[in-house]
C-alpha positions in Angstrom: 0.0 0.0 0.0 1.3 3.5 -0.9 2.0 5.6 2.2 1.1 9.3 2.0 3.4 9.9 4.9 6.8 8.2 4.3 9.0 6.7 6.9 10.7 9.3 9.0 14.2 7.9 8.1 15.9 6.0 5.3 19.3 4.3 5.1 21.8 4.4 2.2 25.5 3.8 1.7 27.6 6.7 0.7 30.9 6.5 -1.1 33.3 8.8 0.8 36.3 9.9 -1.1 39.6 9.0 0.6 43.2 9.8 -0.1 44.9 7.9 -2.9 41.8 7.8 -5.1 40.0 5.3 -2.9 36.5 5.5 -1.5 35.2 4.3 1.9 31.7 3.0 2.3 29.7 4.8 5.0 26.1 3.6 5.8 24.0 6.5 7.0 20.5 6.8 8.3 19.0 10.0 7.0 16.1 12.1 8.2 13.3 12.4 5.7 12.2 16.0 4.9 9.2 17.2 3.0 9.7 18.6 -0.5 9.5 22.2 0.7 11.8 21.6 3.8 14.3 19.7 1.6 14.5 22.5 -1.0 15.0 25.1 1.7 17.7 23.0 3.3 19.5 22.2 0.0 19.4 25.8 -1.2 20.4 27.4 2.1 23.7 29.1 2.2 26.0 28.2 5.0 26.1 30.8 7.7 28.9 32.1 9.8 29.4 29.8 12.8 27.9 26.8 11.0 30.4 24.0 10.5 29.9 21.1 8.2 29.1 18.7 11.0 26.3 21.0 12.3 24.8 21.3 8.8 25.0 17.5 8.3 23.4 16.8 11.7 20.2 18.3 10.3 19.9 15.4 7.9 21.8 12.5 9.6 20.1 10.4 12.3 22.8 7.8 12.7 25.2 5.4 11.0 26.0 1.7 10.9 29.3 -0.3 11.0 31.5 2.6 12.2 34.2 2.2 14.8 32.6 5.0 16.9 29.2 5.8 18.2 27.3 8.4 16.2 27.8 11.8 17.7 28.6 15.4 16.7 32.2 14.8 17.7 32.5 11.6 15.7 30.8 13.2 12.7 33.2 16.1 13.0 36.1 13.6 12.9 34.8 12.2 9.7 34.5 15.7 8.2 38.1 16.5 9.3 39.7 13.3 8.2 37.8 12.9 4.9 37.6 16.4 3.3 35.3 15.2 0.5 32.8 13.7 2.9 30.4 16.6 3.4 29.8 17.0 -0.4 29.4 13.2 -0.9 27.0 13.0 2.0 25.0 16.0 0.9 24.8 14.8 -2.7 23.8 11.3 -1.6 21.0 12.7 0.6 19.6 14.9 -2.2 19.7 12.0 -4.7 18.0 9.5 -2.4 15.4 11.9 -1.1 14.4 12.9 -4.6 14.4 9.2 -5.6 17.4 9.4 -8.0 19.2 6.1 -7.5 22.9 6.4 -8.1 24.6 3.9 -10.4 27.6 1.7 -9.5 
């Protein structure tokens, strides 16, 4: 049966760019947003005092198979250690939310 109100979260695996041309797999549980809320979030310019972890915490509810419990501090470590992570996470969220499956 089609649900007018979708599940409040969804899970997907994000390819995080790593040094040496590699990628690391990070399985994230994202928070669902309505169309209007998502467009506002995706178009919003980053403000002063907002770091990448703070912005990502608005859409990430948790993660799986990571060597640290999900927290602001752990997410900030990911952002600091993998500079391409914020863009990869942001792009994966937008694609999944809009139903645009990424290819292999």
